[in-house]
Structure formats: C-alpha cells, structure tokens
N, C-alpha and C positions, 0 to 999 in steps of 0.2 A: 504494500500500500504506500501511496505517496500523497503529499500535499493535503488537500481537503479530506481525503479518506482517513489519514492519520489523525487529523484534528477532530474528526467526528467520533473517534474512540473515546474522547473525553480525557479527564485527568485523574490523578490520585490525590486523596486527601492527605493533608499534613498539618502540623502545628496545632493551633487551638481547635480547628475543625475536627481533626483526627482525635484529639483528646476528648472532645465531647462525644464523638462516636464510641470511643472505647469505654466511656462511662455508662453507656446504655446497658440496661439489663438484657438486651437482645444480642449483645456482642460477646463472642466467646472464641478463643483460639484464632484471633486475627480476622474475624469476619462476623457478619450478622447471621442469624440462624432463625429458623422457625421454631417456636416453642410449644406449638399445639400438638397433641397426639394426632396422628393421621387416623381418620375415621375408617373403620372396617368397611371394605368393599369399594373404596374410592378408586383404587388402582387395581386393574386386572393383573393378577400375578403371572398370567401366561402371556401377556402382551409384551412385545419388545419395542424399544424405542425406535422411531422412524430413522432411517438412514438418509444420507444426502441423496442417494438414488431415489428413495421414496419421495423426498421433497421435490425432486426434479420431474419424476415420471409417474409417481404413484397416484392412485385415486381417480375417480371419474367426476366430471362436472364440477371441478374445483373452482372454476370461474364462470361467470355468466357469459352467454353467447352474445349478448347485446348490452348496451348501457342500462343501468338501473334508472327507474323514474326518479327525478330529482326536481326540487323546487328552489326558486330564488327567494329567500326569506327577508330580504332587506326592506321591502315595503312594510311587512309585518313588524319588523324590529323597530320601525320608526314610531310605532304606537305602543304605549305601555300596556302590559297584560292586565286584563280586567281583574284577575284573581291575585295578581302580584307575583305569580310564579309561572314561568314559561320556559320550555326547554326546546332547543333545536339540535337534532342529531346531524352532525356534519360528516360523519363517516368514522368507522372503527370506534375508538374511544374518545373521539373529539366531539365535544358538545359545548354549545353556548347556553349557560344557565342564567336566566334573568330572574333575579330574586329580590323583590321589594326595592326596585329602583337601581340595582347593581347588576353588572354583567360579569360573569365568571366563565373563563374558558378552561376546559379540562383537557389534559394530555394532548396538546396541539401538535398535529402531524399533517403538514402539507406536502412533505417530500414525496418523490416518486417511488422510493423503495424503503422497505424496512431492513436497512442494511447500512454498513459504513461505506459501501461502494456505490458509485453511480451506475455501474455496469453489471453488477451481480447481486443476487439476493431477491427476496420476494418483491414483486413489482405490483404497485397499486393498479387495480383494474377499474377503479371508479374514482373520478376526480372529486375534490371537495366542491360543493355547489357554489361556494363564494371564494374568490381569490383572497389570499391573506391580506393583501394591501387594500382590499375593498371591505374588509370587516369593520364594523363600528368600533369605537373606542371601548376597551374592556377595562374593568376595575381591578381584576385579579386573574392570574394564571395559576392553575394547579397542575403539578406533575406528580403522578403517583409513584413511579419508579423509573429506572433508567434504560429499559429495553427499547430497541430501535423503533418499534411500532407505537411507543408512548412518548419517547423523547427523541426529537428529530433535530439534528444539528442545523440544517438550513433554516428551519422554522424558528428555532431559538435565536439564531443570528439576526433574523428580521425583527423578532419581538424585542431583542436587546436594544434596538434603536428607538423603541417606544417607551415612554415613562410609565411602565406598568409593573407592579410588584408580583413576585412569585412566591408561592408556598409549595414546599415539596418535602419529601421524606429525608430523614437524616443522612447526610453525606452527598446527596444528589446535587446540592448546590455547587460542588466542586466543578461539575461539568458546565453548569450555567455560567459560573464565573469565568471559566476558561474560554467560553464562547462570547464573552462581551457583556454579560449582565452584571451591573455593579453590585458589589457585596451588600450595600445598604438596601437593595431591592429584593434580597433573597432571605426567606425565612425557612429554616429546616426544622422539621418536627419529628420527635420520637412518638411512638404509639401513646395515645391518650393525652398528648400535649395539644394545646390550643393556641391559636393566634387570632386576635381581633383586628380586623382591617381598620386602621386609624380613621376616625371621624365617622364611623358607621356602627351599626349594631350587628354586622356580619361577623360570625366566628367560624373559623375553620379548625377542625379537629382531625388529627391523624389517628386512625384506628387500626386494629389488627387485620392482617390478611395472611394467606398461606401461599407464598410464592418464592421467588428468588430474584437475583439481579445480576448484572454484568454486561459489558459491552465488548469484551475481548476474551482472549483465552486465559488470561491470568488475573482477572478481577472478579471472579465469581463471588457474589454476596459481599462485595466491598462497600456497597451502599444499601440503604434500607428500602423496603417496599411497604406500601400502606394502602388501605382504603381511606377515604376522606369524607368528612361530614360537613355540610354547610348548614348553618342555622342562624336565622334572624328571630326577632320576637314573634313573627307570624308563621314562618315556614321552616321546615327541616328537609334536607335532601341528602341521600346517601349515594356515594360513587364508589364502586368496588375496586377500581383499578383492576389488577389481575390477581386471581386467588382461586384456590380450591375451597371446597366446603369445609367449614370449621364451626364448632360450637360457639366460637367467639361472637358469632352473629347475634346470639341471644344476649350476650353481655353488651354488645353495641346498642341493641334496642333498649336495654334497661338503662344504660348510662347516657345515651345520646338521642334516643327517640323521644316521641314518635316522629315518623317521617311522612311527608306528603308524596314522596316519590323515591323509589330506589332504582338506581341505574346499575345493572349487573352484567358482567361479561357472559356471553353465551356461545361464542364461536371459538375456533381453534382448539377444539377439545380432542382427546384421543384416549383410548383405554389405558395407556401407560402414563397418562398425565393427570389422573383423577385427583391427585393430591395438590396440584398446582393450578388447575383450571376447573371452572365450574361445569361448563356445558349447559345445555338448556334444562335438563332434568334437575340437576343440583342447583341451578339458579332459582328454580321454583321453590326448592326447599329453603334456600337462603332467604328468599322473599318471605316465606312463612316465619322463619326465625326472627327476621327483622321487623315483624309486626303486620305483614300483609298489605303494605302500601302498594299502589300501582307500580308495576315493573316496566321500565323502559329498557329493552335489551340492547347492549352495545357489544363492541369487539367482534363484529361480523360485517359482511357486505362491502369490504374494501380491499383486504389482502387475503391471499390464500396461504394460511399458515399451518394447515393440517390436512389430513387426507380426506375429510368428509366433503360432501357436496356443498357448494356455496350457500344454498338455501336450506340446508338441513336444520340448522338451529331454529330458524323461523317456523318451519313446518312442525317441528317437534313441540315447540312452545304452543303453537296454535292447537295442536292435538291434546296436549296434557293440561293446559291451563283451565279449561272449562270443568274438567273432572275434579280439579282441586279447588274450584271456586276462586281462582286467582285472576286478578284484573291485569290486563296487558295494555300498554301504551306503545304502539308500534308505528311511528310516523314514517313517511317517506324521508329520504335524505333531504335536508333543507326545509322540512315542514315544521314550523314552530307550533308547539302544542302546549296547552295549559292542562296539567293533570286534573284539575278540578272540573274541567269541561270536556275531557277526552271522550271521543266517540268510540263505538264498537270497532274492533280491529277489522280493517279491510286488507286482505292478503295481496297487497299491491305488487309483491315480488313474483306472483304467478304469471306465467305467460312471457316473462322476459326472454327465456331461452327459445321461444318461438318467433321472436322478432327478427328482423333482418340483422345480420351480424354487423358489428361496428366496422368501419372502413379499414382501420389499421390493425384489426384483429388482435388487440392486446389480450393480456391474460396469462395463459400458460407460456412460460419461457420457451424459446426455440428448442426443439429436441436435441439431445446430446447423443451423437452416434456412438461414443465409447465412454463408459463410466468406470472402466477398470483403473485402479490406482487412486480414485478419489477417496477422501476420508469417509469413514463410516458415519460420522456425525457432522452436523453443520459446523463450519469453521468459526462461527461466532454465535453468541446467543441471539435469538430473535425474540422469543417470547417466553 
C-alpha cells in the first residue's frame, strides 16, 4: 500500500490517550476485549469462517441487479419533524437522526469501498442518495467503531473541514485526529460514559456491544467498539453499531431506556459470526430486550459483506416480525420517516432484480481466473 491507502489505516494511540484506554475495565493484555459470555447457539460450531475465495466468488444474488429505489430527502429536511424525531437511512449504517431540533449523523461512509484501497475490497453497489457536500449542517457525528464500513477515511477528511464535533468509542479518536479532526472536537467514551452536547439537552451514551475492531493486520481490538444512545428530554434512540446478541441489551433498556426507536444491524451475518453480528432473527430478539420500540434495520443494502442474498435480511424480518408482534420501520434509502407516524412496511426492495440492469453493471467484482496462493482470510478487517 502507498500514499492515501497507508493513511487510511489510521494511527496508534499513545500518551494520555493510551493511558486512558489502559485504565478501562475492558482493557486486558494490551487490547480491548468482550466481557459478555457468548450466548449458547449464536455460533454454529460446524460453520467455518469464509475465505477470501468465498468473498470473491461465493454466494448467489449478493448484489442487486439494478439500483435500489432511493429518494432525495433535502426538501423534507428543510421542514422540522412534527413529532420532533425523524430518521433518514442513507445506506448501510449511515443515518441522519433529527432529534428535537438537532441533526446527528451516524457512522458516515460515503466512500466507494469498505477497504483501505481504492482498487480492492468490497465495493459499494448503491450510492448515498445525497452527496456529502450537499448535506445540511449537522450538530454531531457519531462513530461506533473503526471498521472500514463504519469509519471511512475520505468521508472523515471532508467532515474534518466542517466545524462539527465527534463522539466515538474509546481510542477511535486517534484515527480522527490523524485525518485532520482537531482534538478539541473529539470526545471518546468508554461503555456507560456520557457526553452532553454543549448548549443542548442532547446526551450521548456509549453502551455495550459484542464485536471487535481493527483496520490492519496488527491492530486487532486496539480501539473500543460500542453501541450508542441519544437522549433528549423528549426522545431516546438506540444505535447498535455492530454487535452480536448479548444480554446486555436488557441492562441498556433498564439504564438508558425507554426508546422511541432502535436502529439495529441486520445484514452481513453468517453462521460462524453469530457472536459478533446480529442478523435479522437476533435483531428481533435484541429489539425485545431493548423494550420493543420500533426497529429500523441498518447494515444492509449497500455493501456485500457476507455470503447471503442482498435482500435476505429484509425478507426474513418481514416474515418473522408479525409473528413476534414486532413493529418495523423500513424506509427506502433517503426516505425521512418519523417513528411516531410510521406507516405499515411496504416491501419496496421486491422487484429490483427484475428491473433493467444498471448500465455499468456494478456489484460483484470482476471474476478472478486463478485464486491459488491467495490468503485464506481477508487481508484486512472489514466488519
């Protein structure tokens, strides 16, 4: 790797930042760790980890044959939400949360790949419905952890030019600072720590999750991963980041609930990853543990990061939710929705594969004629 690719790997903590990380109860033996017992049945003991060959050539219908329906929300954004809470899904785990007069952007990723390279790694198959430079001013940016599909070098470089504060997990600020975000605009939180946005009643709290971190081959778990809770006097919102199912969701409900909306990851799941990703079925169980608030599924519809069909998370949710009495909020990309006024789910993703294929036929990377000699695992962490 050279130049920008090397910079996108980020940096390593030192000095006072490292000392604070080492003081965390989650730090042991030189790295952060999950402290929750892995629930029985989450990981299939017979399942093997996908190889690089699987990522390149495995699975069927991993990307849609045509662009997904998308809307331009900028006209809607110009008017305040009647209920005070409105959310716009911009793709994967990137959302604009409008909460009582403030705008919060989660895990902003506008880059073309979930990768340190411009030429290799999972390629975005669906663009963000609004270009980054045409986004309205935001009051706060949240970054749950440092994986490439949640923390994008090029996007952060652009946001560094704007006077917006960041709240992130302990240690992740080292990357933000290396990419141009001033130290005074970065707040790093350990689990259960809170930060109040100055001059507002908005509080952000980092909460437990069951995942891992790293951007290269030698920085596994060098920074923390978190779920994040937004709370004002009127509303509460939960954002999962990336996580497997954990009983800590009940503790989060007790300590930080109730919630008006929970945004949970549902895509990029695999039988061997049950302890680090929810998938749709466990997302519904997490929703129950969090108190049963409406669920807006994220972490799908943008990148192909697992072997399942691109629309499998949505179809599974739609099948299981009615049986469990779970309320879903499943907007189109760019469709601004108020949970208090959400309509019944319309399966807008159906029929996409029957449309005319996109002109440039993006999605699956070009076939690789020979895979012998390639590493068995991905050369960098993706998710």
